[in-house]
C-alpha positions in Angstrom: 107.5 71.6 85.0 107.9 68.6 83.7 108.9 66.6 87.3 106.0 68.5 89.2 103.6 70.1 86.8 101.8 73.5 86.4 102.5 75.9 89.7 101.4 78.9 90.1 103.6 81.7 90.8 101.0 85.0 90.8 101.1 87.2 92.8 104.3 85.7 94.9 107.5 87.0 94.5 111.1 85.4 92.7 112.1 84.3 96.2 108.9 82.5 97.0 108.0 81.1 93.7 111.5 79.7 94.1 111.4 78.2 97.3 107.5 76.4 96.1 110.1 74.9 93.0 112.2 73.7 95.6 109.6 72.2 97.9 107.5 70.3 95.3 110.7 68.7 94.1 112.1 67.2 97.5 108.5 65.8 97.5 110.0 62.1 96.1 112.0 63.5 93.0 115.1 65.1 94.1 117.1 65.0 97.8 118.7 68.9 97.6 117.2 70.6 94.5 118.3 74.6 94.2 116.1 76.3 91.8 117.3 79.8 90.2 114.5 82.3 89.1 114.3 85.1 87.3 111.8 87.7 86.6 112.2 88.0 82.7 109.6 90.0 81.9 106.9 91.3 83.7 104.2 94.5 84.4 105.8 97.8 82.4 106.8 100.6 84.8 106.0 104.1 84.5 108.3 107.4 84.2 106.8 110.7 84.3 107.9 114.7 84.7 111.0 116.0 84.0 112.3 113.5 81.3 112.1 113.7 77.9 110.0 111.1 76.5 107.8 110.1 79.7 105.1 107.4 79.6 104.8 103.5 79.4 108.2 101.4 79.4 108.7 97.5 79.6 110.3 96.1 82.8 113.1 93.8 82.4 115.4 92.2 85.1 117.7 94.2 86.5 116.3 97.2 85.6 117.5 100.6 87.5 116.4 104.0 88.1 119.4 105.6 85.9 118.3 102.5 83.1 114.5 104.2 83.5 115.5 107.5 82.8 118.2 106.9 80.1 115.2 104.9 78.5 112.9 107.8 78.7 115.5 110.2 76.7 117.4 111.5 79.6 116.2 114.7 82.0 115.0 117.8 80.6 116.9 120.9 81.7 114.9 121.5 84.6 114.6 118.1 86.7 116.0 117.3 90.0 118.9 115.4 89.3 119.4 113.8 93.2 116.0 113.3 94.5 113.2 111.7 92.8 109.7 109.9 93.7 108.8 105.9 93.1 105.7 104.9 93.6 105.4 101.1 94.1 102.2 99.3 92.5 101.1 97.6 95.9 102.0 101.2 98.3 99.4 104.1 97.8 102.0 106.5 98.3 104.7 108.2 96.8 108.2 107.7 98.8 111.6 110.3 98.1 114.6 107.7 97.4 118.0 109.1 96.7 119.2 108.4 92.7 122.1 106.1 92.7 123.0 103.7 90.4 122.0 100.8 92.0 118.3 102.1 92.9 116.2 99.3 91.9 113.1 99.8 89.6 110.2 96.8 90.3 106.9 95.8 88.1 104.5 98.7 88.2 106.7 101.3 89.6 105.8 105.3 88.6 108.8 106.8 88.8 108.3 110.8 89.1 111.0 113.0 88.3 110.7 116.6 90.0 111.8 120.2 89.2 114.4 121.4 90.9 114.1 124.5 92.4 116.8 127.2 92.4 
């Protein structure tokens, strides 16, 4: 950044990065800076299981599980369309989540669509 120089934000959340930038801008440059940051492109996410095109997909800001499933060619006829498994890149375990239109995907997540049992 031209006023405060290079700022390293590796392994920080978008909120944490915004706070660091605000602090650096306060130090002699601006009285009450407000920084809005957004992740434009992050690590890819992965989708496995009962979707038509499982694989690796590029992460985009605002991505939801519904968008991810659509990118993977929708569910197969055997898919459980109500509960899915998500493994975050910072966790060794999968967690079951209910599929809603607002269920968010984070960079590096692995989404697994299970087979339904009749």
